C-alpha positions as a printed Julia matrix, in Angstrom:
437×3 Matrix{Float64}:
 150.7   105.85   17.85
 150.34  105.54   21.81
 150.72  102.43   23.62
 149.03  100.6    26.17
 150.93  101.47   29.26
 149.52   98.35   31.55
 148.45   95.78   29.44
 151.84   94.26   28.7
 152.97   94.36   32.59
 149.56   92.58   32.99
 150.18   90.02   30.35
 153.7    89.59   31.45
 152.15   88.54   35.22
 149.59   86.29   33.78
 152.2    84.36   31.7
 154.38   83.81   34.5
 151.7    83.02   36.88
 150.47   80.4    33.9
 153.93   78.93   33.05
 154.9    78.66   36.87
 151.65   76.3    37.63
 152.74   74.34   34.56
 156.18   73.91   36.1
 154.61   72.6    39.25
 152.21   70.6    37.59
 155.05   68.79   35.76
 157.22   68.79   39.06
 154.36   66.72   40.59
 153.4    64.55   38.0
 156.39   63.91   36.56
 156.43   59.98   34.72
 152.87   59.77   35.61
 151.89   62.73   33.62
 154.05   61.89   31.09
 152.75   58.7    30.13
 149.27   59.6    30.26
 149.99   62.42   28.05
 151.47   60.22   25.42
 148.19   57.91   26.18
 145.97   61.09   25.5
 147.83   61.82   22.27
 147.31   58.08   21.03
 143.63   58.54   21.93
 143.54   61.83   19.93
 145.55   60.15   17.25
 142.98   57.35   17.12
 139.62   59.96   16.68
 141.8    61.71   13.85
 141.65   58.57   12.21
 137.89   58.08   12.64
 137.24   61.43   11.37
 139.28   60.58    8.01
 137.97   57.12    7.35
 134.6    58.8     7.43
 135.32   61.72    5.34
 136.99   59.08    3.08
 133.15   57.96    2.47
 131.14   60.54    2.98
 133.54   63.86    2.67
 134.5    65.85   -0.34
 135.67   63.59   -3.11
 138.31   65.95   -4.21
 139.79   65.37   -0.51
 139.51   61.44   -0.67
 142.82   60.32   -1.63
 144.27   62.92    1.1
 142.02   61.78    3.74
 142.59   58.06    2.8
 146.49   58.61    3.06
 146.13   60.46    6.29
 143.98   58.19    7.8
 146.47   55.56    7.04
 149.4    56.97    8.41
 147.31   57.66   11.53
 146.42   54.18   11.95
 149.7    52.62   11.42
 151.29   55.08   13.64
 148.71   54.25   16.49
 149.28   50.49   15.86
 153.06   50.91   16.27
 153.05   53.04   19.45
 150.6    50.79   20.89
 152.18   47.87   20.28
 155.86   49.4    20.82
 154.78   51.72   24.06
 158.73   52.35   24.59
 158.73   53.97   21.27
 156.43   57.05   21.84
 157.61   57.04   25.61
 161.72   57.54   24.05
 160.95   60.08   21.78
 161.29   63.0    24.47
 164.31   61.78   25.99
 166.07   61.01   23.11
 165.55   64.15   21.12
 166.54   65.79   24.53
 170.11   63.94   24.14
 170.62   64.69   20.65
 169.84   68.43   21.63
 172.46   68.12   24.37
 175.16   66.33   22.08
 174.76   69.14   19.59
 175.26   71.62   22.28
 178.67   70.2    23.35
 179.68   70.04   19.7
 179.0    73.84   19.69
 180.66   74.52   22.69
 183.97   72.53   21.48
 183.97   74.86   18.57
 183.75   77.88   20.89
 186.78   75.99   22.95
 188.82   75.78   19.83
 188.34   79.58   19.15
 189.07   80.77   22.51
 192.15   78.9    22.57
 193.1    80.14   19.09
 192.59   83.61   20.42
 194.03   82.61   23.87
 190.99   84.2    25.42
 190.05   83.23   29.23
 187.11   81.12   29.99
 188.72   77.64   28.67
 187.91   75.74   31.97
 184.06   76.8    32.05
 183.42   75.93   28.09
 185.71   72.54   28.54
 183.34   71.76   31.88
 180.35   72.43   30.01
 181.19   70.43   27.16
 181.6    66.96   29.42
 178.09   68.02   31.05
 176.25   67.94   27.87
 178.16   65.57   26.14
 178.04   63.19   28.68
 174.4    63.59   29.89
 173.41   63.41   26.01
 175.15   60.28   25.47
 173.14   58.34   28.59
 169.83   60.01   27.42
 170.08   58.78   23.79
 171.52   55.41   24.83
 169.11   54.6    27.67
 166.37   57.32   27.06
 163.83   55.58   29.5
 166.14   55.14   32.46
 166.54   58.98   32.57
 163.16   60.16   32.14
 162.3    61.4    35.61
 165.74   63.3    35.22
 164.64   65.04   32.12
 161.01   65.65   33.32
 162.54   67.09   36.47
 164.85   69.23   33.88
 161.93   70.55   31.97
 159.86   71.67   35.46
 162.56   73.49   36.8
 163.22   75.4    33.18
 159.66   76.1    33.2
 159.45   77.23   36.46
 162.7    79.54   36.1
 161.25   80.89   32.82
 157.89   81.64   35.06
 159.78   83.26   37.71
 161.74   85.92   34.85
 158.12   86.64   33.32
 156.66   87.41   37.13
 160.41   89.32   38.27
 159.75   91.37   34.74
 156.26   92.35   36.14
 157.61   93.3    39.65
 160.52   95.44   37.77
 158.12   97.62   36.14
 157.05   98.78   39.2
 160.3    99.48   40.99
 161.06  103.12   40.79
 164.12  103.97   38.84
 166.38  105.57   41.09
 166.41  102.02   42.77
 166.28  100.27   39.09
 169.68  101.61   38.14
 171.71   99.72   41.83
 170.08   96.5    40.3
 172.89   94.73   38.53
 172.38   93.42   34.79
 171.15   89.8    35.7
 171.41   86.76   33.55
 168.14   85.65   32.14
 166.36   82.87   30.89
 164.54   82.91   27.81
 162.12   81.03   25.22
 163.97   77.8    23.53
 166.63   78.62   21.13
 164.45   77.44   18.09
 161.15   79.58   19.15
 163.68   82.41   19.72
 165.28   81.91   16.27
 161.88   82.03   14.22
 159.79   84.8    16.21
 161.31   87.55   13.73
 160.53   85.36   10.67
 157.1    84.75   11.93
 156.3    88.49   11.91
 158.32   89.43    8.96
 155.54   86.91    7.1
 152.94   88.29    9.29
 153.73   91.96    7.9
 154.24   91.01    4.36
 150.71   89.37    4.47
 149.22   92.31    5.61
 150.5    94.35    3.29
 149.55   92.27    0.46
 145.99   91.35    1.91
 145.21   95.34    1.86
 147.45   96.15   -1.15
 148.91   99.39    0.21
 150.17  101.14   -2.78
 151.54  104.18   -0.67
 155.24  104.25    1.72
 154.51  101.71    4.1
 155.98  102.73    7.63
 155.15  101.11   10.54
 156.08  103.33   13.82
 155.4   103.31   17.24
 156.68  105.91   19.87
 156.08  105.88   23.75
 156.44  109.82   23.87
 158.08  112.42   21.51
 161.49  111.5    22.58
 164.47  110.69   20.38
 166.36  107.46   21.3
 169.8   107.89   22.25
 170.76  104.04   20.74
 169.37  101.77   18.59
 168.82   97.93   18.25
 168.2    96.77   14.86
 167.42   93.1    13.91
 167.4    91.89   10.52
 165.3    89.44    8.79
 164.54   88.18    5.31
 163.41   85.22    3.17
 166.48   84.23    1.71
 169.05   81.71    3.23
 170.79   82.26    6.48
 169.1    85.6     6.58
 165.88   83.98    7.89
 167.5    83.58   11.03
 168.26   86.82   11.47
 171.18   89.58   12.0
 171.63   92.55   14.27
 173.86   95.29   14.98
 173.62   98.86   16.72
 173.04  102.55   15.63
 174.76  105.11   17.96
 175.16  108.65   16.99
 173.85  108.15   13.45
 176.6   105.2    12.97
 175.98  101.96   12.58
 178.02   99.55   14.24
 177.88   95.63   12.82
 179.75   92.39   13.34
 180.11   89.42   10.94
 181.84   87.21    8.84
 182.53   89.52    6.19
 185.91   88.28    4.76
 184.9    85.91    2.14
 188.51   84.43    2.02
 188.26   83.3     5.68
 185.0    81.48    5.38
 185.13   78.04    6.89
 182.21   75.13    7.48
 179.98   76.73    5.02
 180.11   80.44    6.77
 179.69   79.11   10.31
 183.34   80.43   11.45
 185.56   83.44   10.05
 187.58   85.78   10.62
 185.68   88.71   12.74
 185.16   91.86   11.03
 183.42   94.84   12.63
 182.2    97.79   10.28
 180.93  101.44   10.9
 178.82  102.99    8.36
 176.62  105.48    7.69
 172.51  104.46    9.19
 170.65  106.05    6.12
 172.98  104.59    3.48
 173.07  101.17    5.46
 169.41  100.57    5.57
 169.25  101.36    2.02
 171.65   99.06    1.15
 170.11   96.28    3.51
 166.53   96.83    1.89
 167.7    96.74   -1.74
 170.96   94.32   -1.51
 169.89   92.05    0.98
 165.94   92.21    0.31
 165.58   92.52    4.07
 163.25   93.77    6.48
 164.51   95.33    9.68
 162.87   95.51   13.21
 164.75   98.85   15.03
 164.11   99.44   18.88
 165.37  102.56   20.37
 166.45  103.29   23.88
 166.93  106.55   25.97
 169.66  106.43   28.04
 170.6   108.58   31.23
 173.99  110.44   31.11
 175.66  107.66   32.84
 174.46  105.09   30.6
 175.81  106.65   27.34
 179.16  107.39   29.2
 179.04  103.8    29.75
 178.14  102.84   26.1
 180.82  105.34   24.91
 183.38  103.63   26.98
 182.49   99.87   25.95
 182.62  101.62   22.25
 185.93  103.13   22.73
 187.47   99.72   24.05
 186.09   97.66   21.51
 187.77  100.15   18.73
 191.23  100.03   20.55
 191.46   96.56   19.72
 190.77   96.89   16.07
 192.8    97.48   13.1
 191.78   98.63    9.62
 190.69   96.0     6.89
 189.61   96.29    3.82
 187.19   94.84    1.34
 188.53   93.1    -1.97
 187.21   96.04   -3.7
 189.04   98.49   -1.76
 191.97   96.59   -1.64
 192.34   96.67   -5.35
 191.53  100.37   -5.5
 194.25  101.07   -3.06
 196.78   99.11   -5.41
 195.5   101.13   -8.22
 194.52   98.22  -10.24
 191.98   98.31  -13.07
 188.72   97.42  -11.74
 185.01   96.99  -12.8
 182.58   97.14   -9.92
 180.2    94.2   -11.37
 183.06   91.67  -10.5
 182.96   92.26   -7.02
 179.92   90.32   -5.71
 181.13   89.56   -2.13
 179.28   91.38    0.66
 181.94   93.23    2.07
 182.76   94.86   -1.41
 178.99   95.65   -2.24
 178.93   97.12    1.18
 181.4    99.24    0.48
 180.53  100.48   -2.56
 177.29  101.64   -1.45
 178.18  103.03    2.18
 181.84  103.82    2.05
 181.83  101.41    5.5
 184.88  101.46    7.46
 186.29   98.13    8.39
 188.11   96.56   10.96
 189.5    93.17   12.2
 190.31   92.07   15.85
 193.91   92.84   17.01
 193.27   89.91   19.84
 190.64   88.47   22.06
 187.79   86.31   21.72
 185.87   88.25   18.52
 188.76   87.52   16.42
 187.18   84.56   15.09
 183.66   84.61   14.26
 181.47   81.62   15.18
 177.49   81.72   14.13
 176.45   80.13   17.2
 178.8    81.17   19.82
 180.7    84.68   19.08
 178.15   86.05   16.72
 176.82   89.15   15.8
 174.28   89.2    18.9
 176.88   88.98   21.46
 178.9    91.46   20.5
 175.86   94.28   20.45
 174.92   92.78   23.91
 178.25   93.24   25.46
 177.67   97.11   24.09
 174.41   97.14   24.69
 174.04   95.7    27.79
 175.82   98.93   29.57
 172.22  100.48   29.08
 171.02   98.02   31.63
 169.42   95.54   28.93
 169.51   91.94   30.33
 168.22   89.77   27.32
 171.53   87.44   27.72
 170.53   83.96   28.18
 171.96   81.1    30.45
 175.39   79.51   28.9
 173.06   79.26   25.73
 173.0    80.73   21.92
 171.85   84.07   22.16
 170.03   84.68   18.77
 168.56   87.99   17.12
 165.24   86.17   18.0
 165.88   86.46   22.02
 166.58   90.19   21.53
 163.69   91.14   19.15
 161.29   89.29   21.57
 162.63   91.05   24.65
 162.84   94.33   23.35
 159.26   93.93   21.73
 157.95   93.15   25.1
 159.9    95.7    27.07
 158.63   98.35   24.35
 155.18   97.48   25.8
 156.36   98.31   29.2
 155.4   101.82   30.88
 158.7   102.69   32.36
 161.33  100.93   30.09
 164.18  102.73   28.16
 162.66  101.09   25.12
 161.0   103.9    23.94
 160.33  103.35   19.96
 159.51  100.47   17.41
 160.09  100.75   13.75
 160.1    98.46   10.64
 162.14   99.32    7.27
 161.18   97.84    4.31
 161.62   98.25    0.58
 158.29  100.86    0.72
 159.46  102.82    3.8
 163.42  103.3     3.2
 162.42  106.41    2.16
 161.46  108.16    4.75
 164.73  107.16    7.28
 165.86  109.95    8.85
């Protein structure tokens, strides 16, 4: 399927200009705009209540109870917010403060891991902890006192986000010989919560289409810009089960999957948020089949075409990675090596199941920041980004939590562009794994 070469670029420019205009409106309007926005919300809530009251008397009898409860709830909110005006005005700065405090807690864990692993970057993390925590506490204790500051921060964030989109449009038309001279930049992405749910939303949309159309034949969604075989793939996993809703990612190079995660069940801490970092290498076809069947996942795969220099850089990065690894065995493989009498059904941990299905080679880090895995810091995306960034991809976020959703959103947008190195997009699910090549 041939993609529109110019639609995505135009769309990116329109979005960028729109966000930039909105940022200027916020920066100019400040508190006055926010207060009037809250007033408009209360008016809308009042009208909604009146609508439900009318529906209660003249609407569908089956929906009367729902309309009554909703109308009563909206009226109570309107009355409370009208009497205590500071409550709705305090909600935004209070939520912002809580968000900053949570970020400071995440950074404390990051700092602890860096300290344990004797890795650089501890001073930066410490400074960020102080900034996040102090600002967060001030915003939660006296939210209205910092309303102007928070609105200013939101305005600046939207301005930088708009500029990011506009730069993406400009970058599209820069000749390739000059693109290679432009260094990888730190970019601003969508808010973390939005990024995190993007693949999950797409998953549900695809499942809905499949169910609605009642497709009996094998389903495989695939698009290619041209008849070009990609040199490296970036895979984003998603499913409807547990933590898998937030996604996982890995890369495929020379038909081998390289993945990083918390695969040592004996080292899991804090409900799996922290563990020993484990890297495994597995055959692509076997691994995709395992993911779809064992974990009930859908995989979004983006193929990248690399120049000789980019391939050389990525190979160097992968070699550096493996120079810092030592072999590790899953519980199943460990017991086999000790000639123990075993039954496969007794091994339910992920690493053992993966080894049984793919014969994956597994490793742990000798030293460095990835020795300890942290789901909100040193995670699967961060390691994959460190490798794939050598190709010129620049999805990394400013001092934020980088998520599989961030890469999905970025690569999906890059694929729609004419001259980007993202040349293919595929979806693997339980109906398409027979076609994996």
